[in-house]
C-alpha positions as CSV (number, residue, x, y, z in Angstrom):
1,X,-11.9,6.5,-24.7
2,X,-12.1,2.9,-26.0
3,X,-14.6,0.3,-24.9
4,X,-13.4,-1.8,-22.0
5,X,-11.7,-5.1,-22.9
6,X,-9.7,-7.7,-21.0
7,X,-6.2,-8.8,-21.7
8,X,-7.1,-12.1,-23.1
9,X,-5.2,-14.9,-21.7
10,X,-3.1,-12.6,-19.6
11,X,-3.5,-14.5,-16.3
12,X,-2.6,-18.1,-16.2
13,X,-3.2,-20.1,-13.0
14,X,0.1,-21.3,-11.6
15,X,-1.7,-24.1,-9.8
16,X,-2.6,-25.8,-13.1
17,X,0.7,-25.8,-14.9
18,X,4.3,-26.2,-14.0
19,X,5.4,-24.0,-16.9
20,X,4.8,-20.8,-14.9
21,X,8.2,-19.5,-13.8
22,X,9.1,-16.0,-12.9
23,X,12.5,-16.3,-14.4
24,X,15.4,-18.5,-13.6
25,X,17.5,-17.7,-10.5
26,X,21.1,-18.7,-10.1
27,X,21.6,-22.0,-8.5
28,X,23.5,-20.4,-5.6
29,X,20.6,-18.1,-4.7
30,X,19.0,-19.0,-1.4
31,X,15.3,-19.3,-1.0
32,X,13.1,-17.2,1.3
33,X,13.8,-17.2,5.1
34,X,13.2,-14.9,8.0
35,X,15.2,-14.8,11.2
36,X,13.7,-12.7,14.0
37,X,16.4,-10.4,15.4
38,X,14.5,-8.2,17.8
39,X,11.5,-6.2,18.8
40,X,11.3,-2.7,20.1
41,X,8.4,-0.8,21.7
42,X,7.4,2.6,20.2
43,X,4.6,3.2,22.7
44,X,3.4,1.1,25.6
45,X,-0.1,2.7,25.3
46,X,-1.0,3.9,21.8
47,X,-4.5,4.9,20.9
48,X,-6.7,1.9,20.1
49,X,-10.1,1.8,18.6
50,X,-11.5,-0.5,15.8
51,X,-13.0,1.4,12.9
52,X,-13.7,-0.1,9.5
53,X,-12.3,-3.3,11.0
54,X,-8.9,-1.6,11.3
55,X,-6.6,0.5,13.5
56,X,-5.5,4.1,12.7
57,X,-1.9,3.3,13.7
58,X,-1.7,0.1,11.5
59,X,-3.6,0.5,8.3
60,X,-1.4,-1.0,5.7
61,X,-2.3,1.6,3.0
62,X,-0.4,4.3,5.0
63,X,2.6,4.2,2.8
64,X,5.8,5.1,4.8
65,X,4.2,5.0,8.3
66,X,7.6,3.3,8.9
67,X,10.6,3.9,6.8
68,X,14.4,3.8,6.7
69,X,16.7,6.5,5.3
70,X,20.5,7.1,5.7
71,X,21.0,4.7,8.6
72,X,18.0,5.8,10.7
73,X,14.5,4.4,10.9
74,X,11.5,6.6,11.4
75,X,7.9,5.9,12.7
76,X,4.8,7.9,13.2
77,X,1.6,7.1,15.3
78,X,-1.0,8.6,17.6
79,X,-0.7,8.3,21.4
80,X,-3.4,7.3,23.9
81,X,-4.2,11.0,24.1
82,X,-4.5,11.1,20.3
83,X,-1.4,13.4,19.7
84,X,0.6,12.7,16.6
85,X,4.2,11.4,17.4
86,X,7.2,11.0,15.1
87,X,10.2,9.0,16.3
88,X,13.6,7.8,15.0
89,X,16.3,5.3,16.0
90,X,19.7,4.3,14.7
91,X,19.2,1.1,12.6
92,X,19.6,-1.8,14.9
93,X,19.2,0.4,18.0
94,X,16.8,-0.5,20.8
95,X,15.9,3.1,21.8
96,X,13.5,5.4,19.9
97,X,13.7,9.2,20.3
98,X,10.2,10.7,20.0
99,X,8.8,14.1,19.2
100,X,5.2,14.9,20.0
101,X,3.6,17.2,17.5
102,X,0.9,19.7,18.3
103,X,-1.8,17.9,16.3
104,X,-4.5,15.7,17.9
105,X,-6.5,13.1,16.0
106,X,-9.8,14.7,15.3
107,X,-12.0,11.6,15.0
108,X,-12.0,7.9,15.8
109,X,-11.7,6.9,12.1
110,X,-9.0,4.4,11.1
111,X,-8.7,6.0,7.7
112,X,-7.0,9.1,9.3
113,X,-3.5,7.6,9.3
114,X,-0.1,9.3,9.3
115,X,2.0,9.0,6.2
116,X,5.6,10.2,5.8
117,X,7.8,11.1,2.9
118,X,11.4,12.2,2.1
119,X,12.3,15.0,-0.2
120,X,15.8,14.0,-1.1
121,X,16.5,17.4,-2.9
122,X,16.5,19.1,0.5
123,X,16.6,16.4,3.1
124,X,13.2,17.2,4.7
125,X,10.8,14.9,6.4
126,X,7.1,15.4,5.4
127,X,4.0,14.2,7.2
128,X,0.4,14.2,6.0
129,X,-2.2,13.0,8.5
130,X,-5.8,12.8,9.8
131,X,-8.1,12.9,6.7
132,X,-11.0,10.9,5.3
133,X,-12.9,12.7,2.6
134,X,-12.2,16.1,4.3
135,X,-9.3,18.4,5.1
136,X,-5.7,17.1,5.8
137,X,-3.0,18.2,8.2
138,X,0.6,18.7,7.0
139,X,3.9,19.2,8.7
140,X,7.4,19.4,7.2
141,X,10.8,19.5,8.9
142,X,13.7,21.9,8.5
143,X,16.0,21.2,5.5
144,X,18.7,18.7,6.0
145,X,17.1,16.9,8.9
146,X,17.3,13.5,7.2
147,X,20.6,14.0,5.6
148,X,22.6,14.5,8.8
149,X,20.6,12.7,11.5
150,X,23.5,12.0,13.8
151,X,24.4,15.7,14.1
152,X,20.9,17.2,13.8
153,X,18.8,17.7,16.8
154,X,15.5,15.8,17.2
155,X,12.9,18.0,18.9
156,X,9.8,19.9,18.1
157,X,12.0,22.8,17.0
158,X,13.0,21.0,13.8
159,X,9.4,20.7,12.7
160,X,7.3,23.6,11.3
161,X,3.8,24.5,12.3
162,X,0.8,22.2,11.4
163,X,-0.8,23.4,8.2
164,X,-4.1,22.6,6.4
165,X,-2.5,23.2,3.0
166,X,0.8,22.2,1.3
167,X,2.6,25.4,2.0
168,X,-0.4,27.3,0.7
169,X,-1.5,24.8,-2.0
170,X,-5.0,23.7,-0.9
171,X,-5.5,20.7,-3.3
172,X,-9.1,19.6,-2.3
173,X,-11.6,19.8,0.5
174,X,-12.3,16.0,0.2
175,X,-8.9,14.4,0.6
176,X,-8.0,10.8,1.6
177,X,-5.2,8.2,1.3
178,X,-2.0,10.3,1.3
179,X,1.0,8.3,-0.1
180,X,4.4,9.9,-0.6
181,X,6.8,8.6,-3.2
182,X,10.3,9.9,-4.1
183,X,11.1,10.4,-7.8
184,X,14.4,9.2,-9.2
185,X,15.6,12.8,-9.3
186,X,14.8,13.3,-5.6
187,X,11.6,15.2,-5.8
188,X,8.7,14.2,-3.6
189,X,5.3,13.3,-5.0
190,X,2.0,13.0,-3.0
191,X,-0.6,10.6,-4.3
192,X,-4.2,11.1,-2.9
193,X,-7.8,10.6,-3.6
194,X,-10.2,13.5,-4.4
195,X,-13.8,13.1,-3.3
196,X,-15.4,10.0,-1.8
197,X,-15.4,6.2,-2.0
198,X,-17.4,5.1,-5.0
199,X,-17.1,8.5,-6.7
200,X,-13.6,9.7,-6.5
201,X,-10.4,10.4,-8.6
202,X,-6.7,9.8,-8.0
203,X,-4.4,12.8,-8.1
204,X,-0.8,13.8,-7.7
205,X,1.1,16.8,-6.3
206,X,4.9,17.4,-6.5
207,X,7.5,19.1,-4.3
208,X,10.7,20.1,-6.0
209,X,12.6,21.3,-2.9
210,X,11.2,24.8,-3.0
211,X,7.4,24.6,-3.6
212,X,4.5,22.2,-4.1
213,X,2.7,22.0,-7.4
214,X,-0.6,20.3,-8.2
215,X,-0.1,18.0,-11.1
216,X,-3.8,17.2,-11.2
217,X,-6.2,14.2,-11.4
218,X,-5.3,11.1,-13.4
219,X,-8.1,8.7,-12.9
220,X,-11.8,9.1,-13.8
221,X,-15.0,8.4,-11.8
222,X,-17.2,8.4,-14.9
223,X,-18.3,5.8,-17.4
224,X,-20.7,2.8,-17.2
225,X,-19.7,-0.5,-15.8
226,X,-22.1,-3.4,-16.2
227,X,-22.1,-6.7,-14.4
228,X,-24.5,-9.6,-14.7
229,X,-26.6,-8.0,-12.1
230,X,-26.8,-4.4,-13.1
231,X,-24.9,-1.2,-13.9
232,X,-23.1,1.6,-12.2
233,X,-22.1,5.0,-13.6
234,X,-19.7,6.2,-10.9
235,X,-16.7,4.7,-9.1
236,X,-13.3,5.3,-7.8
237,X,-9.9,3.6,-8.5
238,X,-8.3,2.2,-5.4
239,X,-4.5,1.8,-5.7
240,X,-2.6,-1.2,-4.4
241,X,0.4,1.2,-4.4
242,X,2.4,3.6,-6.4
243,X,6.1,2.9,-6.8
244,X,9.1,3.7,-8.9
245,X,11.3,0.8,-10.1
246,X,15.1,0.8,-10.5
247,X,14.6,2.1,-14.1
248,X,12.4,5.1,-13.2
249,X,9.1,3.6,-14.3
250,X,6.1,4.4,-12.0
251,X,3.9,1.4,-11.4
252,X,0.4,1.1,-10.0
253,X,-2.0,-1.9,-9.6
254,X,-5.6,-1.1,-8.7
255,X,-9.1,-2.2,-8.3
256,X,-12.3,-0.4,-9.1
257,X,-15.1,0.2,-6.6
258,X,-18.5,1.0,-8.0
259,X,-20.9,3.4,-6.4
260,X,-24.1,1.5,-7.2
261,X,-24.8,-1.7,-5.3
262,X,-26.8,-2.9,-8.3
263,X,-23.7,-4.5,-9.7
264,X,-23.5,-7.0,-6.7
265,X,-25.3,-10.3,-6.2
266,X,-25.9,-9.4,-2.5
267,X,-26.1,-6.1,-0.5
268,X,-23.8,-7.7,2.0
269,X,-20.9,-7.8,-0.4
270,X,-18.6,-5.1,-1.7
271,X,-18.6,-3.5,-5.2
272,X,-14.8,-3.9,-5.8
273,X,-14.1,-5.7,-9.1
274,X,-11.1,-6.5,-11.4
275,X,-7.4,-6.0,-10.9
276,X,-5.9,-3.5,-13.2
277,X,-2.5,-2.1,-13.9
278,X,-1.0,1.1,-15.4
279,X,2.4,2.6,-15.6
280,X,4.0,6.0,-16.3
281,X,7.5,6.7,-17.8
282,X,7.2,10.5,-17.4
283,X,6.9,10.8,-13.6
284,X,3.1,10.4,-13.6
285,X,2.3,12.9,-16.4
286,X,0.8,10.2,-18.7
287,X,-0.3,6.7,-18.0
288,X,-0.1,3.6,-20.2
289,X,-1.9,0.2,-20.1
290,X,0.2,-3.0,-20.1
291,X,0.4,-2.9,-23.9
292,X,2.1,0.6,-23.8
293,X,-0.9,2.5,-25.0
294,X,-1.5,5.9,-23.4
295,X,-4.8,5.7,-21.6
296,X,-4.7,8.9,-19.5
297,X,-3.0,12.3,-19.1
298,X,-2.7,13.8,-15.6
299,X,-4.5,17.1,-15.2
300,X,-6.4,16.8,-18.4
301,X,-10.0,15.8,-19.4
302,X,-8.7,12.4,-20.7
303,X,-7.9,10.4,-17.5
304,X,-7.8,6.6,-16.9
305,X,-11.3,5.3,-17.0
306,X,-13.1,2.0,-16.5
307,X,-14.1,2.1,-20.2
308,X,-10.5,2.2,-21.3
309,X,-9.1,-0.9,-23.0
310,X,-6.2,-3.1,-21.8
311,X,-6.4,-2.1,-18.1
312,X,-7.6,-5.4,-16.6
313,X,-4.9,-8.0,-15.9
314,X,-7.1,-10.2,-13.7
315,X,-10.8,-10.2,-14.3
316,X,-13.2,-10.7,-11.3
317,X,-16.8,-9.6,-10.8
318,X,-18.0,-7.8,-7.7
319,X,-19.4,-11.0,-6.1
320,X,-16.2,-12.2,-4.4
321,X,-15.3,-9.5,-1.8
322,X,-12.1,-8.4,-3.6
323,X,-10.0,-6.3,-1.3
324,X,-8.9,-2.8,-2.3
325,X,-5.5,-1.2,-1.5
326,X,-3.7,-4.4,-0.9
327,X,0.0,-4.4,-1.9
328,X,2.6,-4.2,-4.6
329,X,6.4,-4.3,-5.1
330,X,8.9,-4.3,-8.0
331,X,11.7,-6.8,-8.3
332,X,15.3,-6.3,-9.1
333,X,14.6,-6.2,-12.9
334,X,11.8,-3.7,-12.5
335,X,9.0,-6.2,-13.0
336,X,5.8,-5.5,-11.1
337,X,4.3,-7.9,-8.4
338,X,1.2,-7.5,-6.4
339,X,-0.9,-9.3,-3.7
340,X,-4.7,-9.4,-4.2
341,X,-7.2,-11.2,-2.1
342,X,-10.8,-12.4,-2.4
343,X,-13.1,-15.4,-1.8
344,X,-12.4,-17.9,-4.6
345,X,-15.3,-19.4,-6.6
346,X,-14.9,-22.8,-5.1
347,X,-16.5,-21.3,-1.9
348,X,-19.4,-20.0,-3.9
349,X,-20.2,-17.4,-6.5
350,X,-21.8,-14.9,-4.2
351,X,-20.4,-13.5,-0.9
352,X,-23.2,-12.3,1.3
353,X,-21.3,-10.9,4.2
354,X,-18.0,-9.1,3.3
355,X,-16.2,-9.5,6.6
356,X,-17.3,-13.0,7.6
357,X,-17.0,-14.5,4.2
358,X,-13.4,-13.1,3.7
359,X,-12.5,-14.2,7.2
360,X,-13.7,-17.8,6.6
361,X,-12.8,-18.3,3.0
362,X,-10.7,-15.5,1.7
363,X,-7.4,-16.3,0.0
364,X,-4.5,-14.1,-1.1
365,X,-3.0,-14.4,-4.6
366,X,0.5,-13.4,-5.9
367,X,0.1,-11.7,-9.3
368,X,3.3,-10.8,-11.2
369,X,4.7,-10.1,-14.6
370,X,7.5,-12.4,-15.8
371,X,10.5,-11.6,-18.0
372,X,8.6,-12.6,-21.1
373,X,5.8,-10.2,-20.4
374,X,3.2,-12.7,-19.4
375,X,1.1,-12.1,-16.3
376,X,1.0,-15.0,-13.8
377,X,-1.1,-15.7,-10.7
378,X,-0.5,-18.1,-7.8
379,X,-2.8,-18.7,-4.9
380,X,-1.0,-18.6,-1.6
381,X,-2.2,-21.6,0.5
382,X,-2.8,-19.7,3.7
383,X,-6.3,-19.1,5.2
384,X,-6.7,-15.4,5.7
385,X,-8.7,-15.7,8.9
386,X,-9.3,-12.0,8.6
387,X,-11.1,-9.5,6.4
388,X,-8.0,-7.4,6.1
389,X,-5.0,-6.8,3.9
390,X,-1.8,-8.7,3.2
391,X,1.5,-6.9,2.4
392,X,4.2,-7.9,-0.1
393,X,8.0,-7.4,-0.3
394,X,10.8,-9.0,-2.4
395,X,14.3,-9.6,-1.1
396,X,17.6,-9.0,-3.0
397,X,17.2,-12.5,-4.6
398,X,13.7,-11.7,-5.7
399,X,12.1,-14.2,-3.3
400,X,8.6,-13.0,-2.4
401,X,7.2,-12.6,1.2
402,X,3.6,-12.1,2.1
403,X,3.0,-10.5,5.5
404,X,-0.5,-11.4,6.5
405,X,-2.8,-9.9,9.1
406,X,-1.6,-10.6,12.7
407,X,2.0,-10.5,11.4
408,X,2.2,-14.0,9.9
409,X,4.8,-14.4,7.1
410,X,4.8,-16.7,4.2
411,X,7.5,-16.9,1.4
412,X,8.1,-18.3,-2.1
413,X,11.3,-18.6,-4.1
414,X,12.0,-17.1,-7.4
415,X,13.6,-20.3,-8.5
416,X,10.3,-22.2,-8.1
417,X,8.4,-19.6,-10.2
418,X,6.8,-18.6,-6.9
419,X,4.9,-21.8,-6.6
420,X,6.4,-23.0,-3.3
421,X,4.6,-20.7,-0.9
422,X,5.0,-21.8,2.8
423,X,4.6,-20.2,6.2
424,X,7.9,-18.9,7.6
425,X,6.6,-17.2,10.8
426,X,3.3,-17.9,12.5
427,X,3.3,-14.8,14.7
428,X,1.6,-16.6,17.6
429,X,3.5,-14.7,20.2
430,X,3.0,-11.2,18.8
431,X,-0.7,-10.8,19.9
432,X,-1.1,-8.5,16.9
433,X,-4.4,-7.0,15.8
434,X,-5.1,-6.9,12.1
435,X,-2.8,-5.3,9.5
436,X,0.8,-4.4,9.8
437,X,2.8,-1.5,8.4
438,X,5.9,-2.4,6.4
439,X,9.2,-0.5,6.1
440,X,9.5,-0.9,2.3
441,X,12.7,1.1,2.1
442,X,14.6,-0.9,4.7
443,X,14.5,-4.2,2.7
444,X,16.9,-2.8,0.2
445,X,19.0,-0.7,2.6
446,X,20.1,-3.4,5.1
447,X,18.4,-6.7,4.1
448,X,15.9,-6.6,7.0
449,X,12.1,-7.0,7.0
450,X,10.8,-4.6,9.6
451,X,7.1,-4.0,10.4
452,X,5.0,-2.1,12.9
453,X,2.2,-3.8,14.7
454,X,-0.2,-3.0,17.6
455,X,-1.2,-5.5,20.2
456,X,-4.8,-6.6,20.5
457,X,-7.0,-4.7,23.0
458,X,-10.7,-4.2,23.6
459,X,-13.0,-1.2,23.3
460,X,-10.8,1.9,23.4
461,X,-8.2,0.6,25.9
462,X,-4.8,1.7,24.6
463,X,-2.3,-1.0,23.7
464,X,1.4,-1.4,23.0
465,X,2.8,-0.5,19.5
466,X,5.9,-2.3,18.4
467,X,8.4,-2.7,15.6
468,X,9.7,-6.2,14.9
469,X,12.8,-7.0,12.7
470,X,13.7,-10.1,10.7
471,X,16.9,-10.8,8.8
472,X,16.4,-11.9,5.3
473,X,18.8,-14.2,3.3
474,X,22.3,-12.9,3.2
């Protein structure tokens, strides 16, 4: 391991110079726009409880809580009686067909989301659900279910029994944040955290169409991080995502969360610090920093650590309520983009209440790598008005869209170098609570931005769960 260093000069504020461009788009390319085309209801009375400021049906880190594959869209959620449901519809259709699984949500914890995945090698649908630093629950469909949806029945008979292992592979007794990602070859990988917040490691498992294999842990919880206030010797890496680009590179932005509150200026803050970036060109077996230096090997004793050099692409101390697990996307050239958010220094150098300070003064930033290899950063001029996360997508012209809490949408054009951010949809009529779940796969498949949101309620009164669709530039 090498001593931690920053990528000097890697981030340049796009607000201070006009030279920051993300590449030159063709003159004919349209800028960002959204045209609302319809809303459907998944459940008129889905489970509702606020936990960790969020909802279990709409925590934006539940990768593929809503996804599109071969002309059908799929969604998963918990009903008012806490049963897990999976549904599908023909793209553009108004009717969802539902299957209620035998599993009931075990606790009122918004971390215990449902995430779905597609194993393209055998056409199965996979679900991982209901875990927060404890055991998970896993269900998979019969082979071919997703390959031939119009001729394959949709009932509980096409799903196997609920398991507490991956077909016998136990993984860990402290499991959180399942995220499925399909490899370019059609295998299915499962990203997850081992152990607990502030002292955990990221790990991968892989399904090849016949069996699951544990690839192992790839991030470290050890090493010393020191701020101007104090030191911490344990942490976990929170991922903003894990995604393959068109060229087969696996990208991941992240932030660190320290275990010790000694690193903060105030006990009311949060110990998240710095935005980092790593990538893998061998399907997650080894990990490189931005300079291409290998900084970790999955399943070995040498994993990605806070003390490794070249990881940080945007330096920020723990005093600004930096959000974890925000969002990332790759553009048509395979370049990585991310959304991060925190309280900028102009509002003070010490947040004392994580939720209220982010709600009042938090801002989101678009961080991306341009074609020359330079990292750039632009503040999005929208008041968060929430402590929660913002999602990111890019359309086929590489225009960027930020989907804020409550379903508000802002956009910026590639031709401007992503400096012309403006609100495109104010979501005033959605009555949405908090974060939304994006269908990342649908953007590429039929040029539609589709997201799942739940209506505001009070206490534990169930509320309606919807999917809303927006056409993107043709």
